[in-house]
PDB file of N, CA, C and O in Angstrom:
ATOM      1  N   UNK A   1     -15.889   5.898  -4.845  1.00  0.00           N
ATOM      2  CA  UNK A   1     -15.787   5.007  -3.709  1.00  0.00           C
ATOM      3  C   UNK A   1     -16.436   5.693  -2.509  1.00  0.00           C
ATOM      4  O   UNK A   1     -16.390   6.917  -2.387  1.00  0.00           O
ATOM      5  N   UNK A   2     -17.021   4.923  -1.652  1.00  0.00           N
ATOM      6  CA  UNK A   2     -17.714   5.434  -0.474  1.00  0.00           C
ATOM      7  C   UNK A   2     -16.714   6.040   0.500  1.00  0.00           C
ATOM      8  O   UNK A   2     -15.773   5.366   0.920  1.00  0.00           O
ATOM      9  N   UNK A   3     -16.908   7.306   0.863  1.00  0.00           N
ATOM     10  CA  UNK A   3     -15.998   7.995   1.766  1.00  0.00           C
ATOM     11  C   UNK A   3     -16.082   7.466   3.196  1.00  0.00           C
ATOM     12  O   UNK A   3     -15.232   7.805   4.020  1.00  0.00           O
ATOM     13  N   UNK A   4     -17.082   6.645   3.512  1.00  0.00           N
ATOM     14  CA  UNK A   4     -17.256   6.123   4.855  1.00  0.00           C
ATOM     15  C   UNK A   4     -16.417   4.877   5.132  1.00  0.00           C
ATOM     16  O   UNK A   4     -16.369   4.415   6.272  1.00  0.00           O
ATOM     17  N   UNK A   5     -15.756   4.326   4.117  1.00  0.00           N
ATOM     18  CA  UNK A   5     -14.932   3.130   4.318  1.00  0.00           C
ATOM     19  C   UNK A   5     -13.688   3.518   5.103  1.00  0.00           C
ATOM     20  O   UNK A   5     -12.878   4.309   4.619  1.00  0.00           O
ATOM     21  N   UNK A   6     -13.522   2.974   6.309  1.00  0.00           N
ATOM     22  CA  UNK A   6     -12.342   3.335   7.106  1.00  0.00           C
ATOM     23  C   UNK A   6     -11.099   2.580   6.631  1.00  0.00           C
ATOM     24  O   UNK A   6     -11.192   1.558   5.952  1.00  0.00           O
ATOM     25  N   UNK A   7      -9.940   3.110   7.005  1.00  0.00           N
ATOM     26  CA  UNK A   7      -8.695   2.408   6.739  1.00  0.00           C
ATOM     27  C   UNK A   7      -8.359   1.579   7.979  1.00  0.00           C
ATOM     28  O   UNK A   7      -8.288   2.103   9.091  1.00  0.00           O
ATOM     29  N   UNK A   8      -8.155   0.299   7.772  1.00  0.00           N
ATOM     30  CA  UNK A   8      -7.888  -0.602   8.893  1.00  0.00           C
ATOM     31  C   UNK A   8      -6.938  -1.693   8.418  1.00  0.00           C
ATOM     32  O   UNK A   8      -7.027  -2.164   7.284  1.00  0.00           O
ATOM     33  N   UNK A   9      -6.021  -2.090   9.311  1.00  0.00           N
ATOM     34  CA  UNK A   9      -5.086  -3.192   9.060  1.00  0.00           C
ATOM     35  C   UNK A   9      -5.321  -4.285  10.083  1.00  0.00           C
ATOM     36  O   UNK A   9      -5.479  -4.005  11.272  1.00  0.00           O
ATOM     37  N   UNK A  10      -5.345  -5.528   9.628  1.00  0.00           N
ATOM     38  CA  UNK A  10      -5.401  -6.672  10.536  1.00  0.00           C
ATOM     39  C   UNK A  10      -4.350  -7.663  10.067  1.00  0.00           C
ATOM     40  O   UNK A  10      -4.416  -8.171   8.948  1.00  0.00           O
ATOM     41  N   UNK A  11      -3.377  -7.936  10.932  1.00  0.00           N
ATOM     42  CA  UNK A  11      -2.301  -8.860  10.608  1.00  0.00           C
ATOM     43  C   UNK A  11      -2.404 -10.073  11.517  1.00  0.00           C
ATOM     44  O   UNK A  11      -2.357  -9.940  12.740  1.00  0.00           O
ATOM     45  N   UNK A  12      -2.542 -11.249  10.933  1.00  0.00           N
ATOM     46  CA  UNK A  12      -2.687 -12.493  11.686  1.00  0.00           C
ATOM     47  C   UNK A  12      -1.421 -13.331  11.517  1.00  0.00           C
ATOM     48  O   UNK A  12      -1.149 -13.855  10.437  1.00  0.00           O
ATOM     49  N   UNK A  13      -0.654 -13.449  12.598  1.00  0.00           N
ATOM     50  CA  UNK A  13       0.555 -14.270  12.638  1.00  0.00           C
ATOM     51  C   UNK A  13       1.567 -13.932  11.548  1.00  0.00           C
ATOM     52  O   UNK A  13       2.295 -14.802  11.071  1.00  0.00           O
ATOM     53  N   UNK A  14       1.603 -12.662  11.163  1.00  0.00           N
ATOM     54  CA  UNK A  14       2.521 -12.165  10.128  1.00  0.00           C
ATOM     55  C   UNK A  14       2.369 -12.885   8.796  1.00  0.00           C
ATOM     56  O   UNK A  14       3.228 -12.741   7.926  1.00  0.00           O
ATOM     57  N   UNK A  15       1.300 -13.655   8.610  1.00  0.00           N
ATOM     58  CA  UNK A  15       1.167 -14.404   7.363  1.00  0.00           C
ATOM     59  C   UNK A  15      -0.115 -14.088   6.597  1.00  0.00           C
ATOM     60  O   UNK A  15      -0.275 -14.526   5.458  1.00  0.00           O
ATOM     61  N   UNK A  16      -1.017 -13.343   7.199  1.00  0.00           N
ATOM     62  CA  UNK A  16      -2.272 -13.015   6.521  1.00  0.00           C
ATOM     63  C   UNK A  16      -2.650 -11.574   6.907  1.00  0.00           C
ATOM     64  O   UNK A  16      -2.942 -11.289   8.068  1.00  0.00           O
ATOM     65  N   UNK A  17      -2.639 -10.690   5.928  1.00  0.00           N
ATOM     66  CA  UNK A  17      -2.897  -9.283   6.163  1.00  0.00           C
ATOM     67  C   UNK A  17      -4.163  -8.864   5.437  1.00  0.00           C
ATOM     68  O   UNK A  17      -4.325  -9.115   4.243  1.00  0.00           O
ATOM     69  N   UNK A  18      -5.053  -8.222   6.173  1.00  0.00           N
ATOM     70  CA  UNK A  18      -6.263  -7.647   5.591  1.00  0.00           C
ATOM     71  C   UNK A  18      -6.157  -6.136   5.716  1.00  0.00           C
ATOM     72  O   UNK A  18      -5.879  -5.612   6.794  1.00  0.00           O
ATOM     73  N   UNK A  19      -6.381  -5.437   4.606  1.00  0.00           N
ATOM     74  CA  UNK A  19      -6.314  -3.984   4.580  1.00  0.00           C
ATOM     75  C   UNK A  19      -7.630  -3.463   4.021  1.00  0.00           C
ATOM     76  O   UNK A  19      -8.074  -3.912   2.965  1.00  0.00           O
ATOM     77  N   UNK A  20      -8.260  -2.517   4.720  1.00  0.00           N
ATOM     78  CA  UNK A  20      -9.455  -1.866   4.184  1.00  0.00           C
ATOM     79  C   UNK A  20      -9.132  -0.403   3.943  1.00  0.00           C
ATOM     80  O   UNK A  20      -8.157   0.120   4.481  1.00  0.00           O
ATOM     81  N   UNK A  21      -9.946   0.255   3.138  1.00  0.00           N
ATOM     82  CA  UNK A  21      -9.693   1.642   2.790  1.00  0.00           C
ATOM     83  C   UNK A  21      -8.625   1.797   1.728  1.00  0.00           C
ATOM     84  O   UNK A  21      -7.922   2.807   1.699  1.00  0.00           O
ATOM     85  N   UNK A  22      -8.491   0.794   0.840  1.00  0.00           N
ATOM     86  CA  UNK A  22      -7.505   0.827  -0.237  1.00  0.00           C
ATOM     87  C   UNK A  22      -8.116   1.538  -1.446  1.00  0.00           C
ATOM     88  O   UNK A  22      -9.209   1.195  -1.895  1.00  0.00           O
ATOM     89  N   UNK A  23      -7.395   2.529  -1.962  1.00  0.00           N
ATOM     90  CA  UNK A  23      -7.855   3.246  -3.150  1.00  0.00           C
ATOM     91  C   UNK A  23      -7.241   2.692  -4.424  1.00  0.00           C
ATOM     92  O   UNK A  23      -7.904   2.633  -5.460  1.00  0.00           O
ATOM     93  N   UNK A  24      -5.968   2.282  -4.355  1.00  0.00           N
ATOM     94  CA  UNK A  24      -5.262   1.820  -5.554  1.00  0.00           C
ATOM     95  C   UNK A  24      -4.045   0.991  -5.160  1.00  0.00           C
ATOM     96  O   UNK A  24      -3.377   1.291  -4.171  1.00  0.00           O
ATOM     97  N   UNK A  25      -3.760  -0.050  -5.936  1.00  0.00           N
ATOM     98  CA  UNK A  25      -2.508  -0.804  -5.797  1.00  0.00           C
ATOM     99  C   UNK A  25      -1.609  -0.360  -6.934  1.00  0.00           C
ATOM    100  O   UNK A  25      -1.914  -0.590  -8.104  1.00  0.00           O
ATOM    101  N   UNK A  26      -0.492   0.283  -6.584  1.00  0.00           N
ATOM    102  CA  UNK A  26       0.408   0.851  -7.584  1.00  0.00           C
ATOM    103  C   UNK A  26       1.338  -0.191  -8.181  1.00  0.00           C
ATOM    104  O   UNK A  26       1.587  -0.182  -9.387  1.00  0.00           O
ATOM    105  N   UNK A  27       1.863  -1.103  -7.336  1.00  0.00           N
ATOM    106  CA  UNK A  27       2.760  -2.143  -7.821  1.00  0.00           C
ATOM    107  C   UNK A  27       2.819  -3.272  -6.797  1.00  0.00           C
ATOM    108  O   UNK A  27       2.535  -3.087  -5.613  1.00  0.00           O
ATOM    109  N   UNK A  28       3.199  -4.444  -7.293  1.00  0.00           N
ATOM    110  CA  UNK A  28       3.355  -5.567  -6.378  1.00  0.00           C
ATOM    111  C   UNK A  28       4.235  -6.636  -7.003  1.00  0.00           C
ATOM    112  O   UNK A  28       4.264  -6.821  -8.220  1.00  0.00           O
ATOM    113  N   UNK A  29       4.951  -7.332  -6.129  1.00  0.00           N
ATOM    114  CA  UNK A  29       5.680  -8.537  -6.495  1.00  0.00           C
ATOM    115  C   UNK A  29       5.788  -9.376  -5.221  1.00  0.00           C
ATOM    116  O   UNK A  29       5.126  -9.069  -4.230  1.00  0.00           O
ATOM    117  N   UNK A  30       6.596 -10.415  -5.229  1.00  0.00           N
ATOM    118  CA  UNK A  30       6.646 -11.311  -4.074  1.00  0.00           C
ATOM    119  C   UNK A  30       7.314 -10.702  -2.855  1.00  0.00           C
ATOM    120  O   UNK A  30       7.203 -11.248  -1.757  1.00  0.00           O
ATOM    121  N   UNK A  31       8.018  -9.560  -3.026  1.00  0.00           N
ATOM    122  CA  UNK A  31       8.714  -8.969  -1.881  1.00  0.00           C
ATOM    123  C   UNK A  31       8.134  -7.621  -1.431  1.00  0.00           C
ATOM    124  O   UNK A  31       8.491  -7.134  -0.358  1.00  0.00           O
ATOM    125  N   UNK A  32       7.250  -7.012  -2.226  1.00  0.00           N
ATOM    126  CA  UNK A  32       6.659  -5.742  -1.802  1.00  0.00           C
ATOM    127  C   UNK A  32       5.347  -5.469  -2.522  1.00  0.00           C
ATOM    128  O   UNK A  32       5.114  -5.924  -3.642  1.00  0.00           O
ATOM    129  N   UNK A  33       4.500  -4.710  -1.837  1.00  0.00           N
ATOM    130  CA  UNK A  33       3.231  -4.249  -2.405  1.00  0.00           C
ATOM    131  C   UNK A  33       3.109  -2.779  -2.038  1.00  0.00           C
ATOM    132  O   UNK A  33       3.206  -2.417  -0.865  1.00  0.00           O
ATOM    133  N   UNK A  34       2.896  -1.926  -3.045  1.00  0.00           N
ATOM    134  CA  UNK A  34       2.708  -0.481  -2.857  1.00  0.00           C
ATOM    135  C   UNK A  34       1.261  -0.141  -3.155  1.00  0.00           C
ATOM    136  O   UNK A  34       0.701  -0.565  -4.167  1.00  0.00           O
ATOM    137  N   UNK A  35       0.659   0.636  -2.253  1.00  0.00           N
ATOM    138  CA  UNK A  35      -0.730   1.005  -2.468  1.00  0.00           C
ATOM    139  C   UNK A  35      -1.029   2.387  -1.905  1.00  0.00           C
ATOM    140  O   UNK A  35      -0.279   2.920  -1.087  1.00  0.00           O
ATOM    141  N   UNK A  36      -2.121   2.944  -2.353  1.00  0.00           N
ATOM    142  CA  UNK A  36      -2.643   4.197  -1.805  1.00  0.00           C
ATOM    143  C   UNK A  36      -3.862   3.851  -0.965  1.00  0.00           C
ATOM    144  O   UNK A  36      -4.775   3.167  -1.429  1.00  0.00           O
ATOM    145  N   UNK A  37      -3.870   4.331   0.282  1.00  0.00           N
ATOM    146  CA  UNK A  37      -4.989   4.068   1.187  1.00  0.00           C
ATOM    147  C   UNK A  37      -5.577   5.389   1.666  1.00  0.00           C
ATOM    148  O   UNK A  37      -5.054   6.461   1.358  1.00  0.00           O
ATOM    149  N   UNK A  38      -6.651   5.304   2.412  1.00  0.00           N
ATOM    150  CA  UNK A  38      -7.284   6.497   2.995  1.00  0.00           C
ATOM    151  C   UNK A  38      -6.340   7.232   3.939  1.00  0.00           C
ATOM    152  O   UNK A  38      -6.508   8.427   4.183  1.00  0.00           O
ATOM    153  N   UNK A  39      -5.337   6.516   4.476  1.00  0.00           N
ATOM    154  CA  UNK A  39      -4.395   7.104   5.443  1.00  0.00           C
ATOM    155  C   UNK A  39      -3.066   7.473   4.799  1.00  0.00           C
ATOM    156  O   UNK A  39      -2.143   7.887   5.500  1.00  0.00           O
ATOM    157  N   UNK A  40      -2.944   7.333   3.481  1.00  0.00           N
ATOM    158  CA  UNK A  40      -1.700   7.661   2.788  1.00  0.00           C
ATOM    159  C   UNK A  40      -1.137   6.465   2.045  1.00  0.00           C
ATOM    160  O   UNK A  40      -1.755   5.401   1.999  1.00  0.00           O
ATOM    161  N   UNK A  41       0.034   6.645   1.467  1.00  0.00           N
ATOM    162  CA  UNK A  41       0.700   5.567   0.724  1.00  0.00           C
ATOM    163  C   UNK A  41       1.252   4.544   1.702  1.00  0.00           C
ATOM    164  O   UNK A  41       1.850   4.897   2.719  1.00  0.00           O
ATOM    165  N   UNK A  42       1.046   3.273   1.383  1.00  0.00           N
ATOM    166  CA  UNK A  42       1.484   2.192   2.251  1.00  0.00           C
ATOM    167  C   UNK A  42       2.349   1.226   1.457  1.00  0.00           C
ATOM    168  O   UNK A  42       1.982   0.807   0.360  1.00  0.00           O
ATOM    169  N   UNK A  43       3.512   0.872   2.024  1.00  0.00           N
ATOM    170  CA  UNK A  43       4.397  -0.120   1.449  1.00  0.00           C
ATOM    171  C   UNK A  43       4.433  -1.322   2.377  1.00  0.00           C
ATOM    172  O   UNK A  43       4.714  -1.193   3.568  1.00  0.00           O
ATOM    173  N   UNK A  44       4.148  -2.490   1.821  1.00  0.00           N
ATOM    174  CA  UNK A  44       4.227  -3.748   2.570  1.00  0.00           C
ATOM    175  C   UNK A  44       5.461  -4.470   2.050  1.00  0.00           C
ATOM    176  O   UNK A  44       5.605  -4.668   0.844  1.00  0.00           O
ATOM    177  N   UNK A  45       6.355  -4.865   2.959  1.00  0.00           N
ATOM    178  CA  UNK A  45       7.549  -5.621   2.584  1.00  0.00           C
ATOM    179  C   UNK A  45       7.492  -6.981   3.238  1.00  0.00           C
ATOM    180  O   UNK A  45       6.977  -7.136   4.345  1.00  0.00           O
ATOM    181  N   UNK A  46       8.033  -7.975   2.529  1.00  0.00           N
ATOM    182  CA  UNK A  46       8.039  -9.317   3.075  1.00  0.00           C
ATOM    183  C   UNK A  46       8.548 -10.309   2.061  1.00  0.00           C
ATOM    184  O   UNK A  46       9.322  -9.955   1.172  1.00  0.00           O
ATOM    185  N   UNK A  47       8.116 -11.556   2.188  1.00  0.00           N
ATOM    186  CA  UNK A  47       8.519 -12.601   1.246  1.00  0.00           C
ATOM    187  C   UNK A  47       7.309 -13.462   0.902  1.00  0.00           C
ATOM    188  O   UNK A  47       6.392 -13.625   1.707  1.00  0.00           O
ATOM    189  N   UNK A  48       7.326 -13.993  -0.276  1.00  0.00           N
ATOM    190  CA  UNK A  48       6.231 -14.835  -0.803  1.00  0.00           C
ATOM    191  C   UNK A  48       4.884 -14.137  -0.681  1.00  0.00           C
ATOM    192  O   UNK A  48       3.880 -14.776  -0.365  1.00  0.00           O
ATOM    193  N   UNK A  49       4.856 -12.820  -0.931  1.00  0.00           N
ATOM    194  CA  UNK A  49       3.606 -12.058  -0.828  1.00  0.00           C
ATOM    195  C   UNK A  49       2.737 -12.314  -2.050  1.00  0.00           C
ATOM    196  O   UNK A  49       3.207 -12.242  -3.186  1.00  0.00           O
ATOM    197  N   UNK A  50       1.486 -12.607  -1.809  1.00  0.00           N
ATOM    198  CA  UNK A  50       0.512 -12.841  -2.878  1.00  0.00           C
ATOM    199  C   UNK A  50      -0.768 -12.117  -2.529  1.00  0.00           C
ATOM    200  O   UNK A  50      -1.252 -12.198  -1.401  1.00  0.00           O
ATOM    201  N   UNK A  51      -1.318 -11.403  -3.507  1.00  0.00           N
ATOM    202  CA  UNK A  51      -2.617 -10.761  -3.310  1.00  0.00           C
ATOM    203  C   UNK A  51      -3.676 -11.816  -3.553  1.00  0.00           C
ATOM    204  O   UNK A  51      -3.887 -12.254  -4.685  1.00  0.00           O
ATOM    205  N   UNK A  52      -4.340 -12.222  -2.483  1.00  0.00           N
ATOM    206  CA  UNK A  52      -5.380 -13.248  -2.599  1.00  0.00           C
ATOM    207  C   UNK A  52      -6.705 -12.645  -3.046  1.00  0.00           C
ATOM    208  O   UNK A  52      -7.464 -13.271  -3.786  1.00  0.00           O
ATOM    209  N   UNK A  53      -6.980 -11.416  -2.587  1.00  0.00           N
ATOM    210  CA  UNK A  53      -8.247 -10.757  -2.938  1.00  0.00           C
ATOM    211  C   UNK A  53      -8.005  -9.262  -3.045  1.00  0.00           C
ATOM    212  O   UNK A  53      -7.309  -8.678  -2.215  1.00  0.00           O
ATOM    213  N   UNK A  54      -8.585  -8.640  -4.078  1.00  0.00           N
ATOM    214  CA  UNK A  54      -8.525  -7.191  -4.232  1.00  0.00           C
ATOM    215  C   UNK A  54      -9.877  -6.728  -4.716  1.00  0.00           C
ATOM    216  O   UNK A  54     -10.342  -7.149  -5.775  1.00  0.00           O
ATOM    217  N   UNK A  55     -10.514  -5.861  -3.946  1.00  0.00           N
ATOM    218  CA  UNK A  55     -11.801  -5.278  -4.318  1.00  0.00           C
ATOM    219  C   UNK A  55     -11.695  -3.775  -4.142  1.00  0.00           C
ATOM    220  O   UNK A  55     -11.846  -3.261  -3.034  1.00  0.00           O
ATOM    221  N   UNK A  56     -11.433  -3.067  -5.241  1.00  0.00           N
ATOM    222  CA  UNK A  56     -11.319  -1.612  -5.143  1.00  0.00           C
ATOM    223  C   UNK A  56     -12.693  -0.970  -4.945  1.00  0.00           C
ATOM    224  O   UNK A  56     -12.791   0.128  -4.398  1.00  0.00           O
ATOM    225  N   UNK A  57     -13.751  -1.648  -5.387  1.00  0.00           N
ATOM    226  CA  UNK A  57     -15.096  -1.130  -5.133  1.00  0.00           C
ATOM    227  C   UNK A  57     -15.374  -1.049  -3.646  1.00  0.00           C
ATOM    228  O   UNK A  57     -15.968  -0.083  -3.169  1.00  0.00           O
ATOM    229  N   UNK A  58     -14.940  -2.070  -2.910  1.00  0.00           N
ATOM    230  CA  UNK A  58     -15.120  -2.093  -1.469  1.00  0.00           C
ATOM    231  C   UNK A  58     -13.914  -1.602  -0.703  1.00  0.00           C
ATOM    232  O   UNK A  58     -13.991  -1.399   0.508  1.00  0.00           O
ATOM    233  N   UNK A  59     -12.783  -1.405  -1.398  1.00  0.00           N
ATOM    234  CA  UNK A  59     -11.562  -0.925  -0.755  1.00  0.00           C
ATOM    235  C   UNK A  59     -10.858  -1.969   0.077  1.00  0.00           C
ATOM    236  O   UNK A  59     -10.156  -1.623   1.027  1.00  0.00           O
ATOM    237  N   UNK A  60     -11.028  -3.267  -0.259  1.00  0.00           N
ATOM    238  CA  UNK A  60     -10.453  -4.352   0.532  1.00  0.00           C
ATOM    239  C   UNK A  60      -9.329  -5.070  -0.203  1.00  0.00           C
ATOM    240  O   UNK A  60      -9.385  -5.277  -1.416  1.00  0.00           O
ATOM    241  N   UNK A  61      -8.303  -5.447   0.568  1.00  0.00           N
ATOM    242  CA  UNK A  61      -7.166  -6.181   0.048  1.00  0.00           C
ATOM    243  C   UNK A  61      -6.817  -7.277   1.040  1.00  0.00           C
ATOM    244  O   UNK A  61      -6.778  -7.038   2.247  1.00  0.00           O
ATOM    245  N   UNK A  62      -6.563  -8.479   0.534  1.00  0.00           N
ATOM    246  CA  UNK A  62      -6.144  -9.601   1.373  1.00  0.00           C
ATOM    247  C   UNK A  62      -4.832 -10.126   0.821  1.00  0.00           C
ATOM    248  O   UNK A  62      -4.736 -10.469  -0.358  1.00  0.00           O
ATOM    249  N   UNK A  63      -3.804 -10.187   1.696  1.00  0.00           N
ATOM    250  CA  UNK A  63      -2.461 -10.604   1.296  1.00  0.00           C
ATOM    251  C   UNK A  63      -2.044 -11.827   2.115  1.00  0.00           C
ATOM    252  O   UNK A  63      -2.218 -11.857   3.334  1.00  0.00           O
ATOM    253  N   UNK A  64      -1.493 -12.832   1.437  1.00  0.00           N
ATOM    254  CA  UNK A  64      -0.881 -13.984   2.092  1.00  0.00           C
ATOM    255  C   UNK A  64       0.617 -13.921   1.862  1.00  0.00           C
ATOM    256  O   UNK A  64       1.068 -13.408   0.838  1.00  0.00           O
ATOM    257  N   UNK A  65       1.392 -14.437   2.805  1.00  0.00           N
ATOM    258  CA  UNK A  65       2.842 -14.450   2.719  1.00  0.00           C
ATOM    259  C   UNK A  65       3.412 -14.022   4.060  1.00  0.00           C
ATOM    260  O   UNK A  65       2.676 -13.876   5.036  1.00  0.00           O
ATOM    261  N   UNK A  66       4.708 -13.823   4.109  1.00  0.00           N
ATOM    262  CA  UNK A  66       5.360 -13.383   5.343  1.00  0.00           C
ATOM    263  C   UNK A  66       5.539 -11.863   5.295  1.00  0.00           C
ATOM    264  O   UNK A  66       6.247 -11.339   4.435  1.00  0.00           O
ATOM    265  N   UNK A  67       4.887 -11.164   6.230  1.00  0.00           N
ATOM    266  CA  UNK A  67       4.967  -9.703   6.291  1.00  0.00           C
ATOM    267  C   UNK A  67       6.095  -9.320   7.237  1.00  0.00           C
ATOM    268  O   UNK A  67       6.091  -9.705   8.407  1.00  0.00           O
ATOM    269  N   UNK A  68       7.058  -8.562   6.730  1.00  0.00           N
ATOM    270  CA  UNK A  68       8.187  -8.091   7.537  1.00  0.00           C
ATOM    271  C   UNK A  68       8.033  -6.636   7.969  1.00  0.00           C
ATOM    272  O   UNK A  68       8.513  -6.251   9.035  1.00  0.00           O
ATOM    273  N   UNK A  69       7.359  -5.817   7.141  1.00  0.00           N
ATOM    274  CA  UNK A  69       7.248  -4.391   7.461  1.00  0.00           C
ATOM    275  C   UNK A  69       6.003  -3.786   6.815  1.00  0.00           C
ATOM    276  O   UNK A  69       5.598  -4.175   5.719  1.00  0.00           O
ATOM    277  N   UNK A  70       5.410  -2.832   7.518  1.00  0.00           N
ATOM    278  CA  UNK A  70       4.320  -2.004   7.018  1.00  0.00           C
ATOM    279  C   UNK A  70       4.799  -0.565   7.166  1.00  0.00           C
ATOM    280  O   UNK A  70       5.001  -0.089   8.284  1.00  0.00           O
ATOM    281  N   UNK A  71       4.983   0.127   6.052  1.00  0.00           N
ATOM    282  CA  UNK A  71       5.590   1.459   6.082  1.00  0.00           C
ATOM    283  C   UNK A  71       4.678   2.455   5.371  1.00  0.00           C
ATOM    284  O   UNK A  71       4.362   2.304   4.191  1.00  0.00           O
ATOM    285  N   UNK A  72       4.266   3.473   6.116  1.00  0.00           N
ATOM    286  CA  UNK A  72       3.513   4.568   5.512  1.00  0.00           C
ATOM    287  C   UNK A  72       4.516   5.573   4.970  1.00  0.00           C
ATOM    288  O   UNK A  72       5.494   5.912   5.637  1.00  0.00           O
ATOM    289  N   UNK A  73       4.263   6.051   3.747  1.00  0.00           N
ATOM    290  CA  UNK A  73       5.185   6.972   3.111  1.00  0.00           C
ATOM    291  C   UNK A  73       4.469   8.257   2.725  1.00  0.00           C
ATOM    292  O   UNK A  73       3.289   8.253   2.374  1.00  0.00           O
ATOM    293  N   UNK A  74       5.206   9.346   2.797  1.00  0.00           N
ATOM    294  CA  UNK A  74       4.687  10.617   2.325  1.00  0.00           C
ATOM    295  C   UNK A  74       4.690  10.572   0.794  1.00  0.00           C
ATOM    296  O   UNK A  74       5.641  10.074   0.190  1.00  0.00           O
ATOM    297  N   UNK A  75       3.639  11.088   0.171  1.00  0.00           N
ATOM    298  CA  UNK A  75       3.649  11.123  -1.295  1.00  0.00           C
ATOM    299  C   UNK A  75       4.791  11.989  -1.806  1.00  0.00           C
ATOM    300  O   UNK A  75       5.104  13.028  -1.225  1.00  0.00           O
ATOM    301  N   UNK A  76       5.405  11.555  -2.887  1.00  0.00           N
ATOM    302  CA  UNK A  76       6.507  12.315  -3.463  1.00  0.00           C
ATOM    303  C   UNK A  76       5.950  13.505  -4.247  1.00  0.00           C
ATOM    304  O   UNK A  76       5.038  13.362  -5.060  1.00  0.00           O
ATOM    305  N   UNK A  77       6.521  14.679  -3.982  1.00  0.00           N
ATOM    306  CA  UNK A  77       6.105  15.867  -4.714  1.00  0.00           C
ATOM    307  C   UNK A  77       6.874  15.938  -6.017  1.00  0.00           C
ATOM    308  O   UNK A  77       8.086  15.726  -6.031  1.00  0.00           O
ATOM    309  N   UNK A  78       6.194  16.232  -7.108  1.00  0.00           N
ATOM    310  CA  UNK A  78       6.917  16.333  -8.377  1.00  0.00           C
ATOM    311  C   UNK A  78       7.904  17.501  -8.334  1.00  0.00           C
ATOM    312  O   UNK A  78       7.610  18.561  -7.782  1.00  0.00           O
ATOM    313  N   UNK A  79       9.071  17.285  -8.925  1.00  0.00           N
ATOM    314  CA  UNK A  79      10.107  18.304  -8.964  1.00  0.00           C
ATOM    315  C   UNK A  79      10.220  18.794 -10.401  1.00  0.00           C
ATOM    316  O   UNK A  79      10.374  17.997 -11.325  1.00  0.00           O
ATOM    317  N   UNK A  80      10.142  20.107 -10.584  1.00  0.00           N
ATOM    318  CA  UNK A  80      10.193  20.666 -11.929  1.00  0.00           C
ATOM    319  C   UNK A  80      11.616  20.540 -12.510  1.00  0.00           C
ATOM    320  O   UNK A  80      12.594  20.347 -11.787  1.00  0.00           O
ATOM    321  N   UNK A  81      11.682  20.655 -13.806  1.00  0.00           N
ATOM    322  CA  UNK A  81      12.964  20.577 -14.500  1.00  0.00           C
ATOM    323  C   UNK A  81      13.917  21.676 -14.011  1.00  0.00           C
ATOM    324  O   UNK A  81      15.096  21.412 -13.777  1.00  0.00           O
ATOM    325  N   UNK A  82      13.413  22.905 -13.858  1.00  0.00           N
ATOM    326  CA  UNK A  82      14.252  24.010 -13.407  1.00  0.00           C
ATOM    327  C   UNK A  82      14.749  23.790 -11.984  1.00  0.00           C
ATOM    328  O   UNK A  82      15.894  24.122 -11.677  1.00  0.00           O
ATOM    329  N   UNK A  83      13.921  23.245 -11.120  1.00  0.00           N
ATOM    330  CA  UNK A  83      14.356  22.978  -9.741  1.00  0.00           C
ATOM    331  C   UNK A  83      15.495  21.969  -9.721  1.00  0.00           C
ATOM    332  O   UNK A  83      16.421  22.103  -8.922  1.00  0.00           O
ATOM    333  N   UNK A  84      15.444  20.967 -10.580  1.00  0.00           N
ATOM    334  CA  UNK A  84      16.518  19.977 -10.654  1.00  0.00           C
ATOM    335  C   UNK A  84      17.810  20.602 -11.181  1.00  0.00           C
ATOM    336  O   UNK A  84      18.900  20.226 -10.750  1.00  0.00           O
ATOM    337  N   UNK A  85      17.695  21.548 -12.104  1.00  0.00           N
ATOM    338  CA  UNK A  85      18.888  22.213 -12.646  1.00  0.00           C
ATOM    339  C   UNK A  85      19.616  23.043 -11.595  1.00  0.00           C
ATOM    340  O   UNK A  85      20.845  23.106 -11.597  1.00  0.00           O
ATOM    341  N   UNK A  86      18.862  23.681 -10.695  1.00  0.00           N
ATOM    342  CA  UNK A  86      19.461  24.604  -9.751  1.00  0.00           C
ATOM    343  C   UNK A  86      19.715  24.007  -8.375  1.00  0.00           C
ATOM    344  O   UNK A  86      20.052  24.735  -7.441  1.00  0.00           O
ATOM    345  N   UNK A  87      19.560  22.701  -8.234  1.00  0.00           N
ATOM    346  CA  UNK A  87      19.899  22.045  -6.962  1.00  0.00           C
ATOM    347  C   UNK A  87      21.411  22.122  -6.771  1.00  0.00           C
ATOM    348  O   UNK A  87      22.181  22.033  -7.728  1.00  0.00           O
ATOM    349  N   UNK A  88      21.813  22.289  -5.522  1.00  0.00           N
ATOM    350  CA  UNK A  88      23.242  22.402  -5.277  1.00  0.00           C
ATOM    351  C   UNK A  88      23.846  21.247  -4.648  1.00  0.00           C
ATOM    352  O   UNK A  88      25.052  21.241  -4.398  1.00  0.00           O
TER     353      UNK A  88
END
């Protein structure tokens, strides 16, 4: 993918969201969409969410529905088996 594609969000009336700089969509349903973007992992929460357009070649995503929240998340670090055993 072209490294020059910027990450940008455009939300129109909380019902139409355009996201650029998308690397991968990890999961989606009518209440949430999880994706990896140039700026980190992004979680979209709402209702009646539908992916209208997805172009990973261009890094573009278009979502229709009611958007309630846009949350950037830190990637989860894998925890080794031994670390889980010795947690207190």
